[in-house]
C-alpha positions in Angstrom: 16.2 -63.4 137.9 13.5 -64.0 135.4 14.4 -66.7 132.8 13.9 -65.4 129.3 14.1 -67.5 126.2 12.2 -65.3 123.7 15.1 -65.0 121.3 15.5 -68.7 121.0 11.9 -69.2 119.9 11.8 -66.2 117.5 11.8 -68.5 114.5 9.9 -71.8 114.2 12.4 -74.4 113.3 13.1 -78.1 113.7 13.5 -79.1 117.3 13.2 -75.4 118.3 11.3 -76.2 121.5 13.2 -79.4 122.1 16.4 -77.4 122.9 14.6 -75.7 125.8 14.0 -79.1 127.4 17.7 -79.2 128.5 17.6 -76.0 130.6 17.8 -76.3 134.3 17.3 -72.8 135.7 13.6 -72.0 135.7 12.7 -75.4 134.4 10.0 -77.8 135.6 12.7 -80.3 136.6 14.1 -77.9 139.2 10.6 -77.2 140.5 9.5 -80.9 140.6 12.5 -83.2 141.1 12.1 -83.5 144.9 8.5 -84.6 144.7 9.3 -86.9 141.8 12.1 -88.6 143.7 9.9 -89.1 146.8 7.1 -90.7 144.7 9.6 -93.0 142.9 11.1 -94.0 146.2 7.7 -94.8 147.8 6.7 -96.8 144.8 9.9 -98.7 144.9 9.5 -99.4 148.6 6.1 -101.0 148.1 7.3 -102.9 145.0 10.2 -104.5 147.0 7.9 -105.0 150.0 5.3 -106.9 147.8 7.9 -109.0 145.9 10.3 -110.1 148.6 8.9 -109.5 152.1 5.4 -110.8 152.0 4.2 -114.4 152.3 2.0 -115.8 149.5 -1.1 -115.2 151.6 -0.1 -111.7 152.3 0.7 -111.1 148.6 -2.9 -112.2 147.8 -4.2 -109.6 150.2 -1.9 -106.9 148.8 -3.0 -107.8 145.2 -6.7 -107.4 146.1 -6.0 -104.0 147.7 -4.0 -103.0 144.6 -6.8 -104.0 142.3 -9.3 -102.0 144.5 -7.1 -98.9 144.4 -6.5 -99.2 140.7 -10.2 -99.1 140.1 -10.3 -95.6 141.6 -7.3 -94.3 139.7 -8.6 -95.5 136.3 -12.0 -93.8 136.5 -13.4 -90.4 137.3 -13.9 -90.9 141.1 -11.2 -88.3 141.6 -11.7 -85.5 139.0 -8.1 -84.4 138.9 -8.1 -83.0 135.4 -11.2 -80.8 136.0 -10.2 -79.2 139.3 -6.5 -78.9 138.3 -7.2 -77.3 134.9 -9.7 -74.8 136.3 -7.3 -73.9 139.2 -4.3 -73.3 137.0 -6.4 -71.1 134.6 -7.6 -69.1 137.5 -4.1 -68.7 138.8 -2.7 -67.7 135.4 -5.4 -65.0 135.0 -4.5 -63.7 138.4 -0.8 -63.7 137.5 -1.4 -61.8 134.3 -3.6 -59.2 136.2 -0.8 -58.6 138.6 1.7 -58.1 135.8 -0.5 -55.5 134.0 -1.1 -53.8 137.3 2.6 -53.0 138.1 2.9 -49.2 138.5 5.2 -47.8 135.9 5.9 -44.0 136.0 6.4 -43.5 132.2 3.1 -41.7 131.5 3.4 -39.7 134.6 6.9 -38.5 134.0 6.0 -37.4 130.5 3.2 -35.3 131.8 5.4 -33.8 134.5 8.2 -33.0 132.1 5.9 -31.3 129.6 3.7 -29.4 132.0 5.8 -28.4 135.1 7.9 -25.5 133.6 11.0 -23.8 134.8 14.7 -24.3 133.9 15.8 -22.8 137.2 16.5 -24.7 140.4 12.9 -24.2 141.6 11.4 -25.8 138.5 13.9 -28.6 138.6 13.2 -29.2 142.3 9.5 -29.4 141.7 9.8 -31.9 138.9 12.3 -34.2 140.7 10.3 -34.1 143.9 7.0 -35.0 142.2 8.6 -38.0 140.6 10.4 -39.0 143.8 7.0 -39.0 145.6 5.5 -41.2 142.8 8.4 -43.7 143.0 8.3 -43.6 146.8 4.7 -44.8 146.7 5.6 -47.8 144.5 8.5 -48.7 146.8 6.2 -48.7 149.8 3.6 -50.9 148.1 6.2 -53.3 146.8 7.9 -53.4 150.1 4.5 -54.6 151.5 3.9 -57.4 149.0 7.3 -58.5 147.6 9.8 -60.5 149.7 12.7 -59.3 147.5 11.9 -55.6 148.1 11.3 -56.2 151.8 14.8 -57.8 152.1 16.3 -54.8 150.3 14.4 -52.2 152.4 13.7 -53.9 155.8 13.0 -50.6 157.6 12.0 -47.1 156.6 15.5 -45.9 157.4 16.7 -48.0 154.5 14.2 -46.2 152.3 15.6 -42.8 153.5 19.1 -44.0 153.0 18.3 -45.0 149.4 17.1 -41.4 148.7 13.4 -42.0 148.1 12.5 -40.1 151.3 14.1 -37.3 153.4 14.3 -37.4 157.2 11.7 -34.7 157.5 9.3 -36.6 155.2 9.8 -39.7 157.3 8.9 -37.8 160.5 5.7 -36.5 158.8 5.0 -40.0 157.5 5.3 -41.6 160.9 3.3 -38.8 162.6 0.2 -39.7 160.6 -1.3 -42.6 162.5 -3.3 -45.2 160.5 -4.1 -48.8 161.1 -3.8 -49.5 157.4 -1.0 -49.4 154.8 0.1 -45.8 154.2 1.5 -46.2 150.7 -0.9 -43.5 149.5 0.6 -40.7 151.6 3.4 -39.8 149.0 0.7 -39.5 146.3 -1.2 -37.1 148.5 2.0 -35.0 148.8 2.3 -35.2 144.9 -1.2 -33.7 144.5 -0.6 -30.9 147.0 2.7 -30.0 145.5 1.2 -30.0 142.0 -1.4 -27.6 143.2 1.3 -25.3 144.7 3.1 -25.4 141.3 -0.1 -24.3 139.7 -0.3 -21.3 142.1 3.3 -20.4 141.3 2.6 -20.5 137.6 4.8 -23.5 137.0 1.8 -25.3 135.7 0.4 -22.8 133.3 -3.3 -23.7 133.2 -6.0 -25.8 134.8 -6.0 -28.2 131.9 -2.4 -29.1 132.5 -3.1 -29.6 136.2 -6.1 -31.8 135.4 -3.8 -33.9 133.2 -1.3 -34.3 136.0 -4.1 -35.4 138.4 -5.5 -37.9 135.9 -2.2 -39.6 135.4 -1.6 -39.6 139.1 -4.9 -41.3 139.7 -4.1 -44.0 137.2 -0.7 -44.5 138.9 -2.4 -44.7 142.3 -5.0 -47.1 141.0 -2.4 -49.6 140.0 -0.6 -49.4 143.4 -4.0 -50.0 145.1 -4.8 -52.9 142.8 -1.5 -54.6 143.7 -2.2 -54.2 147.4 -5.6 -55.8 146.9 -4.2 -58.7 144.9 -1.9 -59.3 147.9 -4.7 -58.9 150.3 -7.4 -61.0 148.6 -6.0 -64.4 147.5 -7.6 -67.3 145.7 -9.9 -68.9 148.3 -7.9 -71.3 150.5 -10.6 -74.0 150.3 -10.1 -74.2 146.5 -6.3 -74.5 146.9 -6.8 -77.2 149.5 -9.2 -79.1 147.3 -6.8 -79.1 144.4 -3.8 -80.2 146.5 -5.7 -83.0 148.2 -7.1 -84.2 144.9 -3.8 -84.5 143.2 -1.8 -86.0 146.1 -4.5 -88.4 147.1 -4.8 -89.5 143.5 -1.1 -90.5 143.4 -1.3 -92.0 146.9 -3.7 -94.5 145.4 -1.4 -94.9 142.4 1.5 -96.0 144.6 -0.5 -99.1 145.5 -2.9 -99.4 142.5 -0.3 -99.1 139.8 2.0 -101.9 141.1 2.8 -104.7 138.7 1.2 -107.8 140.0 2.3 -111.4 139.4 1.3 -112.2 135.8 1.0 -115.9 136.5 -2.2 -115.2 138.5 -4.0 -113.9 135.4 -5.3 -110.6 136.7 -6.8 -108.3 134.1 -4.3 -105.9 132.6 -1.5 -107.5 134.5 0.0 -109.8 131.8 3.4 -108.0 132.0 5.8 -107.3 134.8 7.8 -104.2 133.7 9.0 -103.2 137.2 9.2 -99.5 136.3 5.8 -97.8 135.9 6.8 -95.5 133.0 3.3 -94.1 132.2 2.5 -93.6 135.9 5.7 -91.6 136.3 4.8 -89.5 133.2 1.3 -89.0 134.6 2.9 -87.8 137.9 5.2 -85.5 136.0 2.3 -83.9 134.2 -0.3 -83.6 136.9 2.0 -82.6 139.8 4.0 -80.4 137.4 0.8 -78.6 136.5 0.1 -78.2 140.3 3.6 -76.7 140.8 3.0 -74.3 138.0 -0.1 -73.0 139.8 1.9 -72.8 143.0 4.6 -70.8 141.1 2.4 -68.2 139.5 -0.1 -67.7 142.3 2.2 -65.1 143.8 4.8 -63.7 141.4 6.3 -61.4 144.1 8.4 -64.0 145.7 12.0 -65.2 145.0 11.4 -68.0 142.5 13.2 -68.1 139.2 10.3 -66.7 137.2 9.0 -64.2 139.7 8.9 -60.5 138.9 12.2 -58.7 139.1 10.8 -56.1 141.5 14.2 -54.7 142.6 15.4 -54.1 139.1 12.0 -52.5 138.2 12.5 -50.0 141.1 16.0 -49.1 139.9 14.7 -48.7 136.3 11.7 -46.5 137.4 13.7 -44.0 139.5 16.4 -43.7 136.9 14.2 -43.0 133.9 12.0 -40.7 136.0 14.8 -38.4 136.9 16.2 -38.5 133.4 12.9 -37.5 131.9 12.1 -34.6 134.2 15.6 -33.3 134.8 18.3 -34.1 132.2 15.9 -34.2 129.3 13.7 -31.1 130.3 13.8 -28.8 127.2 16.9 -30.7 126.1 16.1 -31.0 122.4 18.4 -31.8 119.5 18.5 -29.1 116.7 15.4 -29.2 114.5 16.9 -29.7 111.0 15.7 -31.0 107.7 15.6 -34.8 107.5 17.7 -36.7 105.0 14.8 -37.1 102.6 13.6 -33.5 102.7 14.0 -32.9 98.9 12.8 -36.3 97.8 9.1 -36.7 97.2 9.4 -40.5 96.8 12.0 -42.3 98.7 12.7 -45.7 100.2 14.4 -46.7 103.4 17.5 -48.9 102.7 17.8 -52.5 103.7 20.8 -54.5 104.9 22.1 -57.4 102.8 20.4 -59.9 105.1 17.0 -58.3 104.7 17.2 -57.1 101.1 15.0 -60.0 99.9 12.1 -58.5 101.8 12.1 -55.4 99.5 11.2 -57.7 96.5 8.0 -58.9 98.0 4.8 -57.3 96.8 3.1 -55.1 99.4 -0.1 -56.2 101.0 -3.1 -54.2 99.7 -5.9 -56.3 101.2 -7.1 -59.9 101.1 -9.7 -59.1 98.3 -7.4 -57.1 96.1 -6.6 -60.0 93.7 -10.0 -61.7 94.0 -11.2 -62.9 90.6 -14.8 -62.1 89.5 -16.9 -63.4 86.7 -18.6 -61.2 84.2 -22.0 -62.0 85.7 -20.9 -60.7 89.1 -20.5 -57.2 87.5 -24.3 -56.9 86.9 -25.6 -53.8 88.6 -29.1 -54.4 90.0 -31.3 -51.7 91.5 -34.3 -53.1 93.4 -36.4 -50.0 92.8 -36.0 -50.2 89.0 -38.2 -52.3 86.7 -36.8 -55.4 85.3 -36.4 -53.8 81.9 -34.3 -50.9 83.4 -31.5 -53.2 84.5 -28.1 -52.1 83.2 -25.6 -54.6 81.9 -22.0 -53.7 81.4 -20.9 -53.9 77.7 -18.0 -56.2 78.0 -16.8 -55.7 74.4 -16.8 -51.9 74.3 -13.6 -50.2 73.3 -13.8 -47.5 76.0 -13.1 -49.8 78.8 -10.1 -51.7 77.3 -7.3 -51.3 79.8 -9.8 -51.1 82.6 -10.7 -54.8 82.5 -8.0 -57.3 83.3 -9.0 -60.5 81.7 -7.9 -63.9 82.8 -9.8 -67.0 81.3 -13.1 -65.2 81.3 -12.8 -63.7 84.7 -12.3 -60.0 85.8 -9.8 -59.4 88.5 -10.7 -57.4 91.6 -9.7 -53.8 91.7 -11.5 -52.9 88.4 -15.0 -52.7 89.8 -14.9 -49.0 90.9 -13.6 -48.1 87.4 -16.3 -50.2 85.9 -19.0 -48.5 87.8 -17.6 -45.1 86.9 -17.6 -46.0 83.2 -21.1 -47.5 83.4 -22.4 -44.3 85.0 -20.8 -42.2 82.2 -22.3 -44.5 79.6 -25.8 -44.1 81.2 -25.5 -40.3 81.2 -24.5 -40.4 77.5 -27.5 -42.6 76.6 -29.9 -40.2 78.4 -28.4 -37.2 76.6 -28.9 -39.0 73.2 -32.5 -39.8 74.1 -33.1 -36.1 74.9 -31.7 -35.0 71.6 -33.9 -37.4 69.7 -37.0 -36.1 71.5 -36.1 -32.5 70.7 -35.6 -33.3 67.0 -39.0 -35.1 66.8 -40.8 -32.2 68.3 -39.3 -29.7 65.9 -40.3 -31.9 62.9 -43.9 -32.0 64.2 -44.0 -28.2 64.5 -42.7 -27.8 61.0 -45.3 -30.1 59.6 -48.2 -28.2 61.2 -47.0 -24.9 59.8 -46.8 -26.2 56.3 -50.4 -27.5 56.5 -51.9 -24.5 58.3 -52.9 -26.7 61.2 -51.0 -24.9 63.9 -53.3 -24.5 66.9 -54.6 -21.0 67.9 -53.4 -20.1 71.5 
């Protein structure tokens, strides 16, 4: 089954990942140990052969060959990192695409439960049959691509025995001849049965029928995508190039990384450590990376981390029937909730989480940003330079609006400042209008007194 360690890494802590290194099931050790032992044994064989079985003249020849091989392992003649990194990235993207393409009936069963009506046996039969057809299609496609599912359902009679298909449906299925995979036939039965339910009034309008067809098409598209993932693989030539590059690289390392006689003064051969620690680590990383690509290139096998297809089939058929049968119109009484009479309420915490309630709520990254008084200047490009408005920082009307801290104004007050500034500008314009009216009246009074009023 799939190895899950999510709970163990829920919190970052000291040596959190280090504890995962001692697991065996699903580990890189289990995946790589055979290749690692073979490489170590071959390296040991050449080391013993060089040290004890060769004559001095033969040792000289071996040393020249070792230096020649080492020249190719220490340069970029074999671009292992490039081809291997690109290949594993491509395989991982393919693995993730297959995971997201797995057909789950959740959306479809919700639509069937809400739009195929009838509490009688006929309505129940329609809903269950529709979901059985949908699950039958996923079983057929998984049986074609997953070794686990094929072992569980080796023949179509096993599918009938499991209850996904009736004997009459099997006869109709086999009577339709096609040279290609026929996983789509149950989905065609689904669409025809949905149309019949619409004619019977079980599906009450065309909008509901359209919704059923849309969800069915989404479900069918995922089944089709899984089939094409299985059909179209990563090009074989690329897989061959990566495999040859990695294994040829370490084939040269078996000879080129041998510890030579330090008395002969070869460059970088001043020590004789017998065990090539860093070469073994390099083998562990590179070949381990290649094995990861081999593991995830097809997640429908029987490896430790492959998809649990059989359990997914069990889950899908169970929840489908629960949603469209047992839970159809099966509602709890609609009652007032616990906080019905409370306008403001809080949800309780447990003792272990009570400290979280004391933390201030997040209102935005700029909520507590501090601003200087100059930043509050309001500038209108269309106005003249003399018409610029400056906020009177010392006025009494805005005390309580400004939050002062060492000459700065904290964020959150700017909307209030703009509102106060607009109010101040309206008052100034009103005062100016009053002054103009008073001046005009005084001029009229002066003209009357001196008999200089104009004749209209």
